[in-house]
C-alpha atoms as an extended CHARMM CRD file, in Angstrom:
* protein
*
       181  EXT
         1         1  MET       CA             -7.4090000000       13.7200000000       -0.0190000000  PROA      1               0.0000000000
         2         2  HSD       CA             -9.8010000000       12.1540000000        2.5260000000  PROA      2               0.0000000000
         3         3  CYS       CA            -13.5230000000       12.1320000000        2.8250000000  PROA      3               0.0000000000
         4         4  TRP       CA            -14.9940000000       14.9180000000        4.8110000000  PROA      4               0.0000000000
         5         5  LYS       CA            -18.6940000000       13.9520000000        4.2810000000  PROA      5               0.0000000000
         6         6  ILE       CA            -20.8820000000       11.4310000000        2.1950000000  PROA      6               0.0000000000
         7         7  LEU       CA            -23.9040000000       12.9690000000        0.6210000000  PROA      7               0.0000000000
         8         8  ASN       CA            -26.8660000000       10.7490000000       -0.3220000000  PROA      8               0.0000000000
         9         9  LEU       CA            -30.1340000000       12.4720000000       -0.1580000000  PROA      9               0.0000000000
        10        10  GLU       CA            -32.3030000000        9.5020000000       -0.7470000000  PROA      10              0.0000000000
        11        11  HSD       CA            -30.7810000000        7.9110000000        2.4730000000  PROA      11              0.0000000000
        12        12  HSD       CA            -30.6700000000       11.2000000000        4.3180000000  PROA      12              0.0000000000
        13        13  TYR       CA            -34.4140000000       12.2450000000        3.5570000000  PROA      13              0.0000000000
        14        14  GLY       CA            -36.0110000000        9.2670000000        2.0840000000  PROA      14              0.0000000000
        15        15  THR       CA            -37.8320000000        8.9210000000       -1.2630000000  PROA      15              0.0000000000
        16        16  THR       CA            -41.2950000000        9.6920000000        0.2520000000  PROA      16              0.0000000000
        17        17  ARG       CA            -40.1240000000       12.8260000000        1.9660000000  PROA      17              0.0000000000
        18        18  ILE       CA            -38.3050000000       13.9960000000       -1.2300000000  PROA      18              0.0000000000
        19        19  ILE       CA            -41.5690000000       13.3800000000       -3.2850000000  PROA      19              0.0000000000
        20        20  ILE       CA            -43.6040000000       15.4110000000       -0.7530000000  PROA      20              0.0000000000
        21        21  MET       CA            -40.9930000000       18.1650000000       -0.7270000000  PROA      21              0.0000000000
        22        22  GLY       CA            -41.1800000000       18.1200000000       -4.5850000000  PROA      22              0.0000000000
        23        23  VAL       CA            -45.0230000000       18.4080000000       -4.5100000000  PROA      23              0.0000000000
        24        24  ILE       CA            -44.9630000000       21.3470000000       -2.0110000000  PROA      24              0.0000000000
        25        25  THR       CA            -42.2850000000       23.1230000000       -4.2430000000  PROA      25              0.0000000000
        26        26  PHE       CA            -44.6060000000       22.6530000000       -7.2040000000  PROA      26              0.0000000000
        27        27  LEU       CA            -47.6120000000       24.0330000000       -5.3290000000  PROA      27              0.0000000000
        28        28  VAL       CA            -45.7980000000       27.0960000000       -3.9000000000  PROA      28              0.0000000000
        29        29  VAL       CA            -43.9380000000       27.8850000000       -7.2220000000  PROA      29              0.0000000000
        30        30  PHE       CA            -47.1870000000       27.6180000000       -9.1000000000  PROA      30              0.0000000000
        31        31  SER       CA            -49.2290000000       29.5750000000       -6.7460000000  PROA      31              0.0000000000
        32        32  VAL       CA            -46.6800000000       32.4160000000       -6.3980000000  PROA      32              0.0000000000
        33        33  SER       CA            -45.8480000000       32.6130000000      -10.0890000000  PROA      33              0.0000000000
        34        34  TYR       CA            -49.3610000000       32.3520000000      -11.4390000000  PROA      34              0.0000000000
        35        35  VAL       CA            -50.5400000000       35.1660000000       -8.9900000000  PROA      35              0.0000000000
        36        36  THR       CA            -47.4230000000       37.3390000000       -9.8540000000  PROA      36              0.0000000000
        37        37  PHE       CA            -47.8710000000       36.8980000000      -13.6230000000  PROA      37              0.0000000000
        38        38  ASN       CA            -51.6520000000       37.7440000000      -13.3100000000  PROA      38              0.0000000000
        39        39  LEU       CA            -50.7850000000       40.9780000000      -11.5610000000  PROA      39              0.0000000000
        40        40  PHE       CA            -49.4410000000       42.2240000000      -14.8920000000  PROA      40              0.0000000000
        41        41  ASN       CA            -51.5510000000       40.2540000000      -17.3970000000  PROA      41              0.0000000000
        42        42  GLU       CA            -55.1670000000       41.0870000000      -18.4250000000  PROA      42              0.0000000000
        43        43  GLU       CA            -55.0250000000       38.8920000000      -21.5970000000  PROA      43              0.0000000000
        44        44  HSD       CA            -57.4600000000       35.8830000000      -21.7450000000  PROA      44              0.0000000000
        45        45  TYR       CA            -55.8410000000       32.4970000000      -21.8460000000  PROA      45              0.0000000000
        46        46  THR       CA            -56.0820000000       30.0940000000      -24.6610000000  PROA      46              0.0000000000
        47        47  ASP       CA            -55.6600000000       26.3190000000      -25.0010000000  PROA      47              0.0000000000
        48        48  ARG       CA            -54.7700000000       26.3150000000      -28.6560000000  PROA      48              0.0000000000
        49        49  LEU       CA            -51.2440000000       24.9320000000      -28.2540000000  PROA      49              0.0000000000
        50        50  PHE       CA            -52.0940000000       22.3710000000      -25.6070000000  PROA      50              0.0000000000
        51        51  TRP       CA            -50.1380000000       19.7470000000      -27.6790000000  PROA      51              0.0000000000
        52        52  LEU       CA            -47.1250000000       21.8830000000      -27.3990000000  PROA      52              0.0000000000
        53        53  PHE       CA            -47.5060000000       22.1410000000      -23.6700000000  PROA      53              0.0000000000
        54        54  VAL       CA            -47.6550000000       18.1400000000      -23.4330000000  PROA      54              0.0000000000
        55        55  ILE       CA            -44.5210000000       17.9320000000      -25.5320000000  PROA      55              0.0000000000
        56        56  ALA       CA            -42.7050000000       20.4850000000      -23.3110000000  PROA      56              0.0000000000
        57        57  VAL       CA            -43.7390000000       18.5240000000      -20.0850000000  PROA      57              0.0000000000
        58        58  LEU       CA            -42.3620000000       15.2910000000      -21.6100000000  PROA      58              0.0000000000
        59        59  THR       CA            -39.2290000000       16.8110000000      -22.8720000000  PROA      59              0.0000000000
        60        60  LEU       CA            -38.3630000000       19.0950000000      -19.8800000000  PROA      60              0.0000000000
        61        61  TYR       CA            -36.7080000000       16.2620000000      -17.7960000000  PROA      61              0.0000000000
        62        62  PRO       CA            -34.3250000000       15.1350000000      -20.6740000000  PROA      62              0.0000000000
        63        63  ILE       CA            -33.4380000000       18.8450000000      -21.4470000000  PROA      63              0.0000000000
        64        64  HSD       CA            -32.6770000000       19.2720000000      -17.8670000000  PROA      64              0.0000000000
        65        65  LYS       CA            -30.3720000000       16.3760000000      -17.7730000000  PROA      65              0.0000000000
        66        66  PHE       CA            -28.8090000000       17.4670000000      -21.1800000000  PROA      66              0.0000000000
        67        67  LEU       CA            -27.9400000000       20.8860000000      -19.5550000000  PROA      67              0.0000000000
        68        68  HSD       CA            -26.0680000000       19.0280000000      -16.7200000000  PROA      68              0.0000000000
        69        69  PHE       CA            -24.0670000000       17.2780000000      -19.3770000000  PROA      69              0.0000000000
        70        70  VAL       CA            -23.4460000000       20.5060000000      -21.2840000000  PROA      70              0.0000000000
        71        71  ALA       CA            -22.0330000000       22.1400000000      -18.1370000000  PROA      71              0.0000000000
        72        72  LEU       CA            -19.5650000000       19.2650000000      -18.0250000000  PROA      72              0.0000000000
        73        73  PHE       CA            -19.0040000000       18.8580000000      -21.7710000000  PROA      73              0.0000000000
        74        74  ASP       CA            -15.3020000000       19.1890000000      -21.5600000000  PROA      74              0.0000000000
        75        75  LEU       CA            -15.1310000000       16.2500000000      -19.2380000000  PROA      75              0.0000000000
        76        76  ARG       CA            -17.3930000000       14.0790000000      -21.3950000000  PROA      76              0.0000000000
        77        77  GLN       CA            -14.9170000000       11.2700000000      -21.6360000000  PROA      77              0.0000000000
        78        78  HSD       CA            -15.2560000000       10.8050000000      -17.8610000000  PROA      78              0.0000000000
        79        79  LEU       CA            -19.0820000000       10.6930000000      -17.9850000000  PROA      79              0.0000000000
        80        80  LYS       CA            -21.1840000000        7.6050000000      -17.7430000000  PROA      80              0.0000000000
        81        81  LEU       CA            -24.8080000000        7.8900000000      -18.8080000000  PROA      81              0.0000000000
        82        82  ARG       CA            -27.2750000000        5.1550000000      -17.9030000000  PROA      82              0.0000000000
        83        83  VAL       CA            -31.1770000000        4.7460000000      -17.5010000000  PROA      83              0.0000000000
        84        84  ARG       CA            -32.5240000000        3.1840000000      -14.4510000000  PROA      84              0.0000000000
        85        85  SER       CA            -36.2040000000        2.5770000000      -13.4100000000  PROA      85              0.0000000000
        86        86  GLN       CA            -37.7620000000        4.2850000000      -10.3140000000  PROA      86              0.0000000000
        87        87  PHE       CA            -40.9060000000        2.6570000000       -9.0710000000  PROA      87              0.0000000000
        88        88  TYR       CA            -40.5230000000        0.0840000000      -11.8660000000  PROA      88              0.0000000000
        89        89  ILE       CA            -42.1160000000        2.4650000000      -14.4660000000  PROA      89              0.0000000000
        90        90  ILE       CA            -40.4840000000        5.8280000000      -14.3400000000  PROA      90              0.0000000000
        91        91  PRO       CA            -37.2380000000        6.0760000000      -16.4260000000  PROA      91              0.0000000000
        92        92  VAL       CA            -34.5510000000        8.1090000000      -14.6770000000  PROA      92              0.0000000000
        93        93  LEU       CA            -31.5360000000        9.2680000000      -16.5210000000  PROA      93              0.0000000000
        94        94  HSD       CA            -28.4470000000        8.9040000000      -14.2420000000  PROA      94              0.0000000000
        95        95  MET       CA            -25.0860000000       10.6650000000      -15.2350000000  PROA      95              0.0000000000
        96        96  ARG       CA            -22.0690000000        9.7840000000      -13.3370000000  PROA      96              0.0000000000
        97        97  ILE       CA            -18.6020000000       11.3690000000      -13.4680000000  PROA      97              0.0000000000
        98        98  ARG       CA            -15.7080000000        9.0910000000      -12.7760000000  PROA      98              0.0000000000
        99        99  GLU       CA            -13.1650000000       11.8170000000      -11.7530000000  PROA      99              0.0000000000
       100       100  PRO       CA            -13.3170000000       14.3130000000       -8.7500000000  PROA      100             0.0000000000
       101       101  LEU       CA            -14.5210000000       17.7910000000       -9.5590000000  PROA      101             0.0000000000
       102       102  SER       CA            -13.9590000000       21.0370000000       -7.7290000000  PROA      102             0.0000000000
       103       103  LYS       CA            -16.7880000000       22.1690000000       -5.5570000000  PROA      103             0.0000000000
       104       104  ASN       CA            -17.5970000000       25.3730000000       -7.6100000000  PROA      104             0.0000000000
       105       105  ARG       CA            -17.5530000000       23.3450000000      -10.8790000000  PROA      105             0.0000000000
       106       106  TYR       CA            -20.0650000000       20.8380000000       -9.4830000000  PROA      106             0.0000000000
       107       107  ILE       CA            -22.2340000000       23.5740000000       -8.1630000000  PROA      107             0.0000000000
       108       108  LEU       CA            -22.1730000000       25.2480000000      -11.5050000000  PROA      108             0.0000000000
       109       109  ALA       CA            -23.3170000000       21.8540000000      -13.1680000000  PROA      109             0.0000000000
       110       110  LEU       CA            -25.9230000000       21.4370000000      -10.7320000000  PROA      110             0.0000000000
       111       111  LEU       CA            -27.3610000000       24.9920000000      -11.2010000000  PROA      111             0.0000000000
       112       112  THR       CA            -27.0480000000       25.2890000000      -14.8860000000  PROA      112             0.0000000000
       113       113  PRO       CA            -30.4510000000       23.6580000000      -15.8160000000  PROA      113             0.0000000000
       114       114  PHE       CA            -32.2140000000       25.6360000000      -13.1810000000  PROA      114             0.0000000000
       115       115  ILE       CA            -30.7250000000       29.0320000000      -14.3310000000  PROA      115             0.0000000000
       116       116  VAL       CA            -31.1040000000       28.2990000000      -18.0790000000  PROA      116             0.0000000000
       117       117  LEU       CA            -34.6020000000       26.6600000000      -18.1510000000  PROA      117             0.0000000000
       118       118  ASN       CA            -36.2500000000       28.7160000000      -15.6420000000  PROA      118             0.0000000000
       119       119  THR       CA            -34.9840000000       31.9420000000      -17.2080000000  PROA      119             0.0000000000
       120       120  SER       CA            -36.3210000000       30.5270000000      -20.5500000000  PROA      120             0.0000000000
       121       121  ILE       CA            -39.7100000000       29.6960000000      -19.1750000000  PROA      121             0.0000000000
       122       122  ILE       CA            -40.0210000000       33.0200000000      -17.3620000000  PROA      122             0.0000000000
       123       123  VAL       CA            -39.1610000000       34.9590000000      -20.5590000000  PROA      123             0.0000000000
       124       124  GLY       CA            -41.4430000000       32.8610000000      -22.5130000000  PROA      124             0.0000000000
       125       125  THR       CA            -44.3080000000       33.2890000000      -20.1780000000  PROA      125             0.0000000000
       126       126  TRP       CA            -43.7660000000       37.0600000000      -20.0490000000  PROA      126             0.0000000000
       127       127  LEU       CA            -43.6330000000       37.2890000000      -23.9280000000  PROA      127             0.0000000000
       128       128  LEU       CA            -46.6700000000       35.0630000000      -24.5160000000  PROA      128             0.0000000000
       129       129  PRO       CA            -49.2930000000       36.1340000000      -21.8260000000  PROA      129             0.0000000000
       130       130  ALA       CA            -52.0440000000       34.1220000000      -23.4440000000  PROA      130             0.0000000000
       131       131  TYR       CA            -50.1420000000       31.0420000000      -22.2560000000  PROA      131             0.0000000000
       132       132  THR       CA            -49.3780000000       32.1920000000      -18.7130000000  PROA      132             0.0000000000
       133       133  HSD       CA            -51.0540000000       29.1380000000      -17.2030000000  PROA      133             0.0000000000
       134       134  TYR       CA            -48.8910000000       26.6870000000      -19.1840000000  PROA      134             0.0000000000
       135       135  GLY       CA            -45.6980000000       28.7170000000      -18.4320000000  PROA      135             0.0000000000
       136       136  THR       CA            -46.3480000000       28.7670000000      -14.6440000000  PROA      136             0.0000000000
       137       137  LEU       CA            -47.1380000000       25.0840000000      -14.6660000000  PROA      137             0.0000000000
       138       138  LEU       CA            -43.8140000000       24.4330000000      -16.5690000000  PROA      138             0.0000000000
       139       139  LEU       CA            -41.9930000000       26.6580000000      -14.1120000000  PROA      139             0.0000000000
       140       140  ALA       CA            -43.3640000000       24.8380000000      -11.1300000000  PROA      140             0.0000000000
       141       141  TYR       CA            -42.7360000000       21.4270000000      -12.5680000000  PROA      141             0.0000000000
       142       142  HSD       CA            -39.1060000000       22.3320000000      -13.4630000000  PROA      142             0.0000000000
       143       143  CYS       CA            -38.4370000000       23.8440000000       -9.9910000000  PROA      143             0.0000000000
       144       144  SER       CA            -39.7100000000       20.5840000000       -8.4670000000  PROA      144             0.0000000000
       145       145  LEU       CA            -37.2880000000       18.5940000000      -10.7520000000  PROA      145             0.0000000000
       146       146  CYS       CA            -34.4310000000       20.9610000000       -9.5860000000  PROA      146             0.0000000000
       147       147  LEU       CA            -35.1740000000       20.4520000000       -5.8340000000  PROA      147             0.0000000000
       148       148  ILE       CA            -32.5030000000       17.6340000000       -5.5100000000  PROA      148             0.0000000000
       149       149  ASP       CA            -29.9510000000       19.8360000000       -7.1800000000  PROA      149             0.0000000000
       150       150  ILE       CA            -30.8460000000       22.6880000000       -4.9460000000  PROA      150             0.0000000000
       151       151  LEU       CA            -30.5120000000       20.4630000000       -1.8390000000  PROA      151             0.0000000000
       152       152  TYR       CA            -27.0950000000       19.1510000000       -2.9290000000  PROA      152             0.0000000000
       153       153  VAL       CA            -26.0420000000       22.8580000000       -3.6070000000  PROA      153             0.0000000000
       154       154  LYS       CA            -27.1260000000       23.7190000000       -0.0430000000  PROA      154             0.0000000000
       155       155  TYR       CA            -24.8860000000       21.1210000000        1.4290000000  PROA      155             0.0000000000
       156       156  LEU       CA            -21.9870000000       21.8820000000       -0.9070000000  PROA      156             0.0000000000
       157       157  LEU       CA            -22.0330000000       25.5210000000       -0.0480000000  PROA      157             0.0000000000
       158       158  ASN       CA            -21.2250000000       24.4640000000        3.6550000000  PROA      158             0.0000000000
       159       159  SER       CA            -18.4170000000       22.3600000000        2.5810000000  PROA      159             0.0000000000
       160       160  PRO       CA            -14.6390000000       23.5210000000        2.7990000000  PROA      160             0.0000000000
       161       161  LYS       CA            -13.9000000000       25.9000000000       -0.1100000000  PROA      161             0.0000000000
       162       162  ASN       CA            -11.0210000000       23.7780000000       -1.6510000000  PROA      162             0.0000000000
       163       163  SER       CA            -13.0080000000       20.5090000000       -1.5320000000  PROA      163             0.0000000000
       164       164  GLN       CA            -13.5770000000       18.2660000000       -4.4310000000  PROA      164             0.0000000000
       165       165  ILE       CA            -16.7000000000       16.1180000000       -5.2040000000  PROA      165             0.0000000000
       166       166  GLU       CA            -16.5670000000       12.4850000000       -6.2290000000  PROA      166             0.0000000000
       167       167  GLU       CA            -19.5090000000       10.2230000000       -6.9890000000  PROA      167             0.0000000000
       168       168  THR       CA            -19.4450000000        6.8120000000       -5.6180000000  PROA      168             0.0000000000
       169       169  PRO       CA            -22.0320000000        4.0340000000       -5.2730000000  PROA      169             0.0000000000
       170       170  LYS       CA            -22.7060000000        5.3120000000       -1.6810000000  PROA      170             0.0000000000
       171       171  GLY       CA            -23.3740000000        8.8530000000       -2.8920000000  PROA      171             0.0000000000
       172       172  TYR       CA            -21.3810000000       11.9250000000       -3.4250000000  PROA      172             0.0000000000
       173       173  GLU       CA            -18.0760000000       12.1850000000       -1.3130000000  PROA      173             0.0000000000
       174       174  ILE       CA            -16.8500000000       15.5540000000       -0.3020000000  PROA      174             0.0000000000
       175       175  LEU       CA            -13.1590000000       15.3020000000       -0.4330000000  PROA      175             0.0000000000
       176       176  VAL       CA            -10.6850000000       17.5870000000        1.2930000000  PROA      176             0.0000000000
       177       177  PRO       CA             -6.9600000000       17.8220000000        1.6980000000  PROA      177             0.0000000000
       178       178  PRO       CA             -5.6340000000       16.1670000000        5.0190000000  PROA      178             0.0000000000
       179       179  THR       CA             -4.9750000000       19.7440000000        6.4490000000  PROA      179             0.0000000000
       180       180  VAL       CA             -8.5330000000       20.6950000000        6.4050000000  PROA      180             0.0000000000
       181       181  HSD       CA            -10.8820000000       19.5450000000        9.3300000000  PROA      181             0.0000000000
């Protein structure tokens, strides 16, 4: 296997640009989802469970990372978890797999939190229309968290179909057999 491409979105886009794209994603998803839910909802909103909303906001990121882990559970002996600090104050959970994965398996692992959590948030918002404002905020927040995963999926979909993905300190390496160009 040889390296077809190295993906490192922080170097490719830059942290500032990723943050701006995340904020734009948040605003667009919130606006569209809020308007869409309000088209079908005539119930008055309530703030009775604001404390639960705060807990949901604080636990959404760890649950998101946990779902990445669940998608790779059978490879847990090859996973390495660590916490590092972004901007000296924001704890970021980093999961690294020490063995190459197939492209499709890696895409599944990247998309699992997006599919599971967004579906749960949308269903919960639909079933509890008095909390639509909280649900749409959570949906927008989670979509902005998923932005990097979606960007990686975008690049992986354009890679050769039999490629493997390996994490290295330089970023994600897309490995292909020597016959693929």
